[in-house]
N, C-alpha and C positions, 0 to 999 in steps of 0.2 A: 383555473390554476395551471401554471406551466412548470414542468419538471425537465431539467436539462441533465444529461449524463455524458461524462467524458467518453468518447466513442472511438472504437477502432475495430473493424471487421466483425461487427455485431456484438462486441463485448465491451465491458467497462474498461476504458484505458486507465492504466495504473499510476499515471503521474500527471496531475492537474496542469502543472506549468508547461508541460510539453505536448499536451493534447492538440491534435491538428483538426479535430472536429468535435461537435457536440450533437447528440440526438436530443431534440426538444419535443416533449410530449404535451399535448393539450389534454387536460384532465377535467372532467366534470362529474360530480357526485361519485367520486371514487372510481371512475371508469375512464380508460384512455379513449379519447375520441379520434385523435389523429397524431401523427408524428412527422418530423422532418429533420434532416441532417443539415447542420450549418457549419461553415468553415470558421476556424478560430482566428483566421486572418493573420496568423503569425504573431499574435499578441503575447505579451509577457504576463506574469502572474497577476499584477494589479490591473492591467488593461483587460484581462479576461473577465474579471468581475464586472467591469463597466460594460463590456460587450454583452454579457448575460443580462445585465440590468436593462440595456437597450432593447433586448428582445423580450423584456417583461417577464423574465424567469423568476419564479418564486422559490424553487428548491433546486439545489445542485446535488447530484449523486456522483461520487467519484471513488477512486481507489485511494491513492496517497495524496496528501496535500500538506503544505508547510504552514507555519503560524502566520506569516505575512499575508499569504493568500486567504487564509481563513478570516483574518481581520478585514481584508478588502471586501470579502463577500458580506460580512456583517455590516460594514459601512453602507453597502448598497441594498441592505434589507433582504438578502438572499439566505434562506435556511440551508444549512449544510448537513449532508449525510455522507460521511467519508467511511472508507473501509470496505466498500462493496467490491465484488469481483464476479467474473463470469458473464453471462448473458445480460446485456443492457435492458432488454425487454423484461426479463425475469426480475432484475433488480428493482425496476419500477413497480412491478406487480407486488413484490415483497414489501416495498415501501408503503404502497397503498393499503396493504394488509396490516401494517404496523409491525412488520417483522425485521426491518432494518434498524440497526443501532449505530448512531454516529460515533466513530472513534476519535473525532476531533483531528487536530494537527498530527498526522501520523507518517506521512511520506512513505507509504507502503510501496516503494519501488524496489527493484531487485536488490539494491544496496542500501535501501532505507528501511528502518525498523519501525514497527507500529506498536510495539508493546514493550514497556520497560521490564516486565516480568520474564523476559526470555534470556536473561544474563546467566542463567544456570543456578541462581541461588534461591529461586522460588519466591523472591520478593517482588511486589508490584509497586513499590514506592521508590521514586527516584530521589537521589540526594541532590544537593544544590548544584553540583557540577554535572548532572545528567547521569550519574552512575547510581547503582543501588546502594543504599546506606548500609546494608548488612551482608554484602557479598563476602565470602571467605577471602581473606587476604586484601580486602579493600577493592571496591569496584569503581570508585570515583576517578574520573580521568584528570590528569594534570598536564599542563603544557601551555605554551604561549597562545595557542589558538582557542583554548577551551572558553566557551561563552561568547565567541565571536562568530560572525557570519563568514563562512568560507565558501568559495566557489572553486570547484575542482572538475577537471576532466579525468575520466577514468575508462579503463577497459577491463571487463570481467570475463574470466575464462575458467572452465573446469580443468581438471588435471590432464585430460586428454587433449587439451588445446582448443576445445570447442568454445567459441565466444557465446556468452549468454546475454551480454549487455554492453553498451558502449555509448558514452556521452559524445565521443568524437563523431560517431555516425549520425547523431541527432544535430550536431553542429552548435550545441549550447552547453556550457558547463553546468554542473549540478550545484545548486545552492542550498545550504543548510547551516544550522547553528551547531558548531562543534560541541559535543558533550551534552546536548540537550535531549538525547534519546530519540532523535529523528533518524539515526543511522544504525546499522548493525554495529555491534561493539568493536569488532576488529577494524572496520573502516574508520570509525571515529578515532580509535587509538592511533592509527597510522597517520592521521592528519593533525593530531593534537599538537605536535611540535615541529611540523614542517615549516619551511620558509617559502615565500612566494617564488615561483619559478622552479622549485625543486620537484624532482620526479622520484618516486619510490616504487618498488615492487614488493608486494606482501602476499604471503600464503596463509590463509585462514582455515583453521580446523573448524568443524561444525559448532563447537561451543563458543567460538568467536563470531559466528555468523548466525545461522537460523536454528541452531541447536540440533541435537540428535533426533532422529525419527522415533516417535513414541508408539510402540506397538499397541498400547491401549487406545490410541486414537484411530485405529483401524478396526472396523466392526462390521458385522454382517447382520442383516435384518430380514425378516420375512416381507416380501413385497406386499402382501395383503395387509401388513401392519403399518406401512408407510404410504399414505394416500398420495397418488400421483406418481409413485416410483415406477409403475409399469411403463411409463412413457419416457423414462430416463435412459440415457445411453452411456456406455463406458467412456470415460474421459470427460464427461460433463461435470461442471461445477454447479453446486446447488446450495441452498441454505436449509439447514435443519434446525430443530429446536432442542435445547437441553431440557433437563427435568424442571428447570425454573421458567421455561418458556422463552428463553433467550436464544436468538438466532445465531448460528455460526456456520462458516463456509466449509464445505467438504467436497471431495471429488469422488465420482463413481469409478471404482477400480475393477469391479467384476460383477457379473450378473448371470443368473441362471433363470429358468422358468419360474422358480419359487423364491429365490433369494437375491439380495443385492448387497454389495459390499462398498462401504464408504471409507475414505481416508481423510481425516481432518487435520493431518499434519501440513505444515507449510510446504509448498512444492519444492523448496530448496533445503528442507530439513535433512540432516545427515550428510550433506555434501561439503567437501573441501572446496574452497573458492580461492582463486588467484586474482589479484587486482594490480594493474599498473595505474598509479595515481599521480596526477600533476596538479599542484596547488596553483591556481590562477590568480586568486585575489583573496584578501582578508580585510574585513572592516568591522568596526564595532557594531554590535546588535542594536 
């Protein structure tokens, strides 16, 4: 069996369509025998699926991925496990242990959302237009572009002017279906009624982006009670299991000789975000 991982600097790259490389693992009897890094050859979403099929890849592990790319992988007989983060090697080991859960088409990129239940209403069901059916005040988006495929260039910055992401730097617009839950709420709302060629600047509060940081998602455990935690370092992202045995990502934020502290919040939680958005193209889905 061959497992491919979207790859950058040892980690799972978070946007399938923009990955410049894959790390391909040869696996037998649940053990990694060898691995190699291959170039994506500048291929687009659909061509990447064909590229992986040409390398006889059976499974793809990635961070974010859109519905079109997911369909292309399925057409090529490649199993998808999306929503991974952190070390590529550790993600593969977690998959082999049965600890990775596929989140499906999620586009977990900096401006892309992976869970509908983060709109602030606590609901996990999306309405027909990509919003939560029960959000206070109505969450469903309206606008000429809702339900259509949009291609946008954007630049994202924090309030101090520090840039955290830019499609301009990658040289390729971001593609998504507006209102389908693929994006953070505020980005989707900004694009919903734009015209092609229009540029807008928006300031998003945490509730319009990745939500507030939840103090209950920060917890400390005894190292002796978390097997393998003695080898973890501050800043490392790992997968833990909840009481139902389901894996979830968390970052190590502190460590003492006896204890280790994890933060399961999204890395952008609690942050105000600024975006300069340019709508490049709109077409029917």
